[in-house]
PAZA-806608 format. One line per field, with one value per residue (C-alpha): residue number from 1; residue in one letter; z, y, x. Coordinates in steps of 0.001 Angstrom, whole numbers, plus 500000, padded with zeros to 6 digits. Layout:
num: NUM  ...
residu: A  ...
z: Z  ...
y: Y  ...
x: X  ...
END
This chain:
num: 1  2  3  4  5  6  7  8  9  10  11  12  13  14  15  16  17  18  19  20  21  22  23  24  25  26  27  28  29  30  31  32  33  34  35  36  37  38  39  40  41  42  43  44  45  46  47  48  49  50  51  52  53  54  55  56  57  58  59  60  61  62  63  64  65  66  67  68  69  70  71  72  73  74  75  76  77  78  79  80  81  82  83  84  85  86  87  88  89  90  91  92  93  94  95  96  97  98  99  100  101  102  103  104  105  106  107  108  109  110  111  112  113  114  115  116  117  118  119  120  121  122  123  124  125  126  127  128  129  130  131  132  133  134  135  136  137  138  139  140  141  142  143  144  145  146  147  148  149  150  151  152  153  154  155  156  157  158  159  160  161  162  163  164  165  166  167  168  169  170  171  172  173  174  175  176  177  178  179  180  181  182  183  184  185  186  187  188  189  190  191  192  193  194  195  196  197  198  199  200  201  202  203  204  205  206  207  208  209  210  211  212  213  214  215  216  217  218  219  220  221  222  223  224  225  226  227  228  229  230  231  232  233  234  235  236  237  238  239  240  241  242  243  244  245  246  247  248  249  250  251  252  253  254  255  256  257  258  259  260  261  262  263  264  265  266  267  268  269  270  271  272  273  274  275  276  277  278  279  280  281  282  283  284  285  286  287  288  289  290  291  292  293  294  295  296  297  298  299  300  301  302  303  304  305  306  307  308  309  310  311  312  313  314  315  316  317  318  319  320  321  322  323  324  325  326  327  328  329  330  331  332  333  334  335  336  337  338  339  340  341  342  343  344  345  346  347  348  349  350  351  352  353  354  355  356  357  358  359  360  361  362  363  364  365  366  367  368  369  370  371  372  373  374  375  376  377  378  379  380  381  382  383  384  385  386  387  388  389  390  391  392  393  394  395  396  397  398  399  400  401  402  403  404  405  406  407  408  409  410  411  412  413  414  415  416  417  418  419  420  421  422  423  424  425  426  427  428  429  430  431  432  433  434  435  436  437  438  439  440  441  442  443  444  445  446  447  448  449
residu: X  X  X  X  X  X  X  X  X  X  X  X  X  X  X  X  X  X  X  X  X  X  X  X  X  X  X  X  X  X  X  X  X  X  X  X  X  X  X  X  X  X  X  X  X  X  X  X  X  X  X  X  X  X  X  X  X  X  X  X  X  X  X  X  X  X  X  X  X  X  X  X  X  X  X  X  X  X  X  X  X  X  X  X  X  X  X  X  X  X  X  X  X  X  X  X  X  X  X  X  X  X  X  X  X  X  X  X  X  X  X  X  X  X  X  X  X  X  X  X  X  X  X  X  X  X  X  X  X  X  X  X  X  X  X  X  X  X  X  X  X  X  X  X  X  X  X  X  X  X  X  X  X  X  X  X  X  X  X  X  X  X  X  X  X  X  X  X  X  X  X  X  X  X  X  X  X  X  X  X  X  X  X  X  X  X  X  X  X  X  X  X  X  X  X  X  X  X  X  X  X  X  X  X  X  X  X  X  X  X  X  X  X  X  X  X  X  X  X  X  X  X  X  X  X  X  X  X  X  X  X  X  X  X  X  X  X  X  X  X  X  X  X  X  X  X  X  X  X  X  X  X  X  X  X  X  X  X  X  X  X  X  X  X  X  X  X  X  X  X  X  X  X  X  X  X  X  X  X  X  X  X  X  X  X  X  X  X  X  X  X  X  X  X  X  X  X  X  X  X  X  X  X  X  X  X  X  X  X  X  X  X  X  X  X  X  X  X  X  X  X  X  X  X  X  X  X  X  X  X  X  X  X  X  X  X  X  X  X  X  X  X  X  X  X  X  X  X  X  X  X  X  X  X  X  X  X  X  X  X  X  X  X  X  X  X  X  X  X  X  X  X  X  X  X  X  X  X  X  X  X  X  X  X  X  X  X  X  X  X  X  X  X  X  X  X  X  X  X  X  X  X  X  X  X  X  X  X  X  X  X  X  X  X  X  X  X  X  X  X  X  X  X  X  X  X  X  X  X  X  X  X  X  X  X  X  X  X  X  X  X  X  X  X  X  X  X  X  X
z: 610097  608067  605671  602179  599221  596691  596160  595139  596562  596822  600333  601545  600523  601615  604876  604038  604077  601218  602621  604606  608117  608992  607273  609142  612409  611897  611355  613851  616408  615982  616325  619691  621427  620468  621811  625275  625653  625382  627260  624163  623513  619879  617157  614673  611919  610768  608626  605222  603947  607298  607275  610613  609569  608497  611473  613585  611579  612969  616238  616607  615431  618408  620515  619780  619789  623419  624615  623208  624953  628196  627758  628237  626913  627040  624159  622400  619554  616473  613893  610249  608759  608805  609369  606171  608015  608966  605307  604135  607110  605719  602157  603388  605124  602136  602265  599093  599102  596011  594133  594504  591090  587773  586519  585052  587489  590526  590859  590794  594100  596085  596006  598167  595624  595890  599511  599181  596550  598542  600643  603287  603602  605054  606210  606268  609624  610097  613277  615449  616671  617449  619588  621571  623466  623755  627421  628217  626592  628422  632007  631321  631037  627503  625945  622490  619994  617315  614347  611088  608029  608736  606777  606844  607495  610304  612240  612562  613298  616080  618749  618139  617476  620824  622222  620827  618154  614847  612290  609564  610834  612059  608670  606798  609129  608356  604600  604616  607124  605673  603505  605950  604045  600666  601886  602190  600321  600242  602378  599505  598638  599940  598062  597581  599579  602761  603101  604704  605117  602807  605378  607190  609227  609856  613029  613158  615818  615974  617022  616862  613357  611895  611980  611908  610123  609746  609097  612249  609698  609685  606183  604975  604982  604806  601852  600766  597561  599072  601521  598547  596122  598801  598231  594734  595646  593948  593663  590377  592551  594989  596275  597861  599925  600907  603833  606557  607147  604848  602690  603356  600719  600258  597635  599943  601845  602581  603235  604663  605181  609228  609589  607467  607999  608854  607240  608418  606999  607230  605603  605281  605562  606722  604982  606780  604752  605636  607354  605306  604944  602159  602115  600121  599132  596659  595048  593610  590009  589552  589827  587796  585975  583973  582281  581950  578610  577194  573641  571690  567995  566120  563901  566598  568568  565404  565063  568694  568494  565284  567314  570570  568956  566411  569593  571497  568788  568380  571648  572291  569512  571051  574596  573724  576908  576271  576809  579475  581234  581473  581000  580238  578328  578618  577145  578922  576831  579198  576734  574817  576770  579804  582335  580590  578218  575852  577425  576241  573972  572746  570245  568681  570235  570394  572894  571623  573898  575617  578335  577530  580452  579400  581820  581948  584818  584873  586766  588406  588566  586261  583460  583866  583669  580733  579003  579725  578536  575223  574559  575033  572909  570068  570674  570548  567373  565656  562023  559669  562588  564281  564268  566752  569955  569615  573285  576208  579537  582799  585457  585853  586475  583340  584313  587491  589803  591598  593051  593563  591893  593187  591710  593576  593317  596197  596060  597330  600321  603105  605101  608887  611205  614233  613018  615514  614766  611979  613470  616336  619244  622672  625084  627361  625753  627223  625504  625328  625305  627511  625978  623794  624700  621582  620121  621148  618992  619807  618159  618117  616700  618753  619430  617418  619188
y: 142686  139306  137322  136787  134819  137494  138438  134985  132073  133982  135415  131951  130031  132399  133730  137524  140158  141798  145112  146599  145461  149048  149486  146237  147599  150947  149157  146400  149196  150899  148320  146853  150168  150736  147393  147875  151514  150682  147142  145593  141915  141471  138894  139114  137141  138103  137068  138164  134639  133336  130834  129987  131997  134858  134874  134769  137671  139723  138303  139792  143094  142593  142267  145586  147385  146206  146773  150165  151204  149571  147370  143667  141631  137703  136146  132430  131765  129397  128381  128182  126089  122140  119789  117848  114749  115238  115604  112659  110768  111641  110389  107142  106611  106880  110184  111914  115627  117022  120497  123298  124712  123189  123791  121440  122196  121137  117319  116182  114372  115343  113095  112243  113932  117359  117464  116435  119046  121782  124253  124356  124164  126171  125860  128256  127955  128745  130221  127090  127020  130776  130095  127552  130487  133205  131908  132843  136311  136434  135624  138072  135439  136705  140058  138578  135848  135882  133602  132713  131948  132376  132953  136589  135481  133310  135846  138271  134957  133523  135649  135940  132469  131279  133742  131728  133980  132319  131122  132234  135986  135984  134480  137078  139695  138476  138021  141909  143283  141052  143908  146898  150186  148494  148082  151494  154815  158500  160816  162304  165751  165506  165573  162374  164110  163810  160321  160609  157210  154624  151422  152712  150170  149275  148029  145906  145225  141683  140460  137334  137616  140796  142896  146744  147603  151149  152764  154483  157537  159881  161071  157323  155570  152167  151881  148940  149156  149509  146526  144408  144966  143760  140234  140299  140893  138040  135714  134246  133503  136487  134459  131824  131631  128428  128364  125488  123292  124691  127852  131034  131162  134946  134443  135860  138275  141757  145332  148173  151529  152155  155500  157835  155950  152612  149253  146677  143114  139815  136933  135023  131245  128863  125447  122653  120254  118025  120022  120773  123503  124916  124241  125940  125484  126566  124970  125887  126201  127965  131291  134314  137174  139982  143066  145952  147922  150373  150640  153610  152855  152426  149899  147678  147802  146650  143920  142709  139227  138657  140162  138382  135011  135533  136457  133519  131164  132893  132607  129096  128724  130487  128968  125491  123552  120590  122541  125029  123616  124152  127522  129421  132308  134547  137750  140105  142470  145465  147305  144017  140846  140790  140417  138256  136362  133866  134990  138744  139519  142470  141392  144863  146912  150554  152195  154498  152585  149116  147636  144340  142553  139825  136936  133990  131367  128796  126144  128674  132537  132656  130675  132731  136310  134772  134071  137479  139040  137317  137820  141524  141882  140165  142423  145592  145031  142791  144058  143953  144247  147329  150037  150252  152446  151891  150401  152826  150998  152750  151173  150190  147635  146743  143172  142585  139013  138074  135057  131956  131587  129726  128526  127083  123620  122800  124474  121474  120906  118757  117306  117614  115656  117591  121256  121939  118921  120075  123456  123979  126270  127575  129771  132213  133399  136676  139344  140900  137876  137331  137694  134601  132850  131326  131850  128593  126613  123275  120568  117747  118150  117852  114231  113208  112203
x: 123938  124039  125908  125632  127092  126128  129854  131041  132890  136165  135120  133660  136878  139750  137622  138515  135803  134397  134944  138265  138491  138511  135245  133892  135185  133110  129796  130304  131215  128183  125830  127885  127840  124373  123301  125442  124387  120707  120978  119127  119794  121277  121614  124454  125479  129255  132150  130709  130288  129848  133001  134826  137704  135527  133657  136659  138055  135174  135118  138730  137189  134903  137327  139458  136389  135422  139116  139339  136140  137006  133823  132832  130091  128909  127911  126710  128525  127068  129377  127985  130425  129640  132473  133222  133244  129560  128485  130335  128727  125172  126125  127464  124486  122705  121082  120667  122111  120492  121570  119375  120675  120141  123744  126221  128805  126551  126168  122443  123241  126386  129240  132494  134754  132456  132859  136612  137087  135425  137556  134885  131264  128810  125177  122453  120841  117456  116249  116421  119986  119608  116416  118238  119729  117234  116483  120021  119576  116332  117850  120661  123320  124645  124213  123795  124106  126907  126455  128187  126334  122687  119176  118271  114796  115837  117807  114572  112358  114225  113234  109410  109532  110785  107876  105549  104261  102868  105184  102737  102841  106801  108179  105995  107416  111321  110831  109610  112488  114992  116858  115962  115200  114716  111005  110651  110430  111013  108396  106550  107967  111471  114623  116653  119374  117348  117598  120987  122939  122078  121810  118501  116652  113190  111627  108336  105888  104281  100790  098679  097810  099524  102876  103220  106367  107892  111422  113460  114199  111486  111983  111332  107820  106661  103606  101467  103633  107162  106537  104921  107780  110293  108728  110088  113644  115916  112874  111569  108182  107291  104663  106965  109872  111643  113229  114448  111335  108795  108160  106456  103239  102315  099890  097140  099035  097475  099077  097341  098473  098285  099314  101509  104499  103426  102293  099889  100723  098856  097978  101143  101076  103799  103482  105538  107731  110720  113448  116500  119226  121246  124764  127175  130928  133719  136688  139938  140460  143742  145286  143737  145488  143726  144215  141705  141417  139141  138262  136591  137419  134219  136087  137273  134053  132320  134627  135740  134102  136173  139224  139155  138653  141734  143870  142476  143786  147257  147732  147069  148997  152365  151596  150378  149023  150773  153882  152751  150099  146258  144798  141289  141575  138794  137494  135038  133133  131736  129158  128546  127769  129706  126896  124534  126752  125091  121742  122089  118955  120540  123325  124356  126749  125116  127709  130444  133045  133361  135742  137626  138856  141596  141119  143630  143175  146156  147721  150119  150110  153170  151206  148380  150263  152279  148844  147524  150602  150494  147057  147584  150671  148118  145346  147318  149022  146641  146951  143838  141721  142667  145638  148185  147288  143606  143101  143543  145214  143729  145860  149598  150865  149106  148864  146988  147534  144660  145836  143872  140326  137319  133953  130974  131143  127948  124875  122603  120066  120812  118077  118390  116502  117294  117695  120880  122677  124651  125803  128451  128070  129281  128060  128837  131996  133214  134551  137556  139419  142491  146082  146726  143258  141860  138034  136448  134237  133240  134991  132303  128721  125352  125123  127461  131052
END
């Protein structure tokens, strides 16, 4: 179980879950009960994007699960949310916090305004804050460790690192296992439906200079190819994985078939560097309203760029921003360039139908809806470019108000002299909580009053 920013800034800024609370509860329940049934220590990262609000939402579900099953457990809690005051102190002490992505939305060096604009700031912790509580796990003082935002690989590295295994091997193992059964393939000769559930698990045995990796599902297997392909996941350079405190060099990594379903891997090399963590944050940019439309008329499809530009111009004339307030009107053309935008190499539309999403972001929800309604009206009755009724409307209500909208404004690297300092933690915490008892987090930082 792990956190992710793949779903965009909305979930971090609002503390909501990508899935329904019922779905989250079902997944968390399986892991909690499995750990308690088998008396196996666990390390979970919860809360979708890992903010305190998101983590607390999932901890409430943990509480419900244990109350319903009349069970108890004690955990260490580590927050992934970093206090704004802490980040501001780093800036005021002269530390440069540099951007990780060369994008105009991100300041080259983080500013105080960036911090103040952010809804909340998340730090992607490495294995070190988790390692602090491994001894409590071993002594039986806690049943598990639950964190907010954490590096996927770091969750897997923490326990074997604490036990003295080589960071070369442990980092290589963590990278190979971070996406579970994505590093596997179906046993030869079996039909695809044999796999079963989509989120399968893998396990690893760690040794002095190598590790063995295999899936739990007997219908899946690890092969040198399947495990190697995992290193390409979301990486421009599959031989280099940057982490807090250095990077993993896989340029000389080796993968061998150990048995029918197991791969032996070795050769990863840890290269140490100044310790730093990735910090992430979003800011609110307004309120969003959309309208989803389908188009199958070949004439309209051929002229869609001209059509949307004309509609945008007329909308701005009818709703001048000087009078109504600031807004942005966008058209996302699925089937043309909605995914890559100006980077799309295929310029010609080859499909027989497209989806047009009219999208407005404004200072108020009312203004955003007014803009979309006006654009929709011009789009439906655009003389000379289309005939009336050439657009299908799949949903009702047609105008859909999505509420507050956010964009990333912090995607930076912050140095940390002490890997534990930015992260609040508390242990042991007993679940289920007593009636009215708050879920605790420390209000101060390690070593900082």
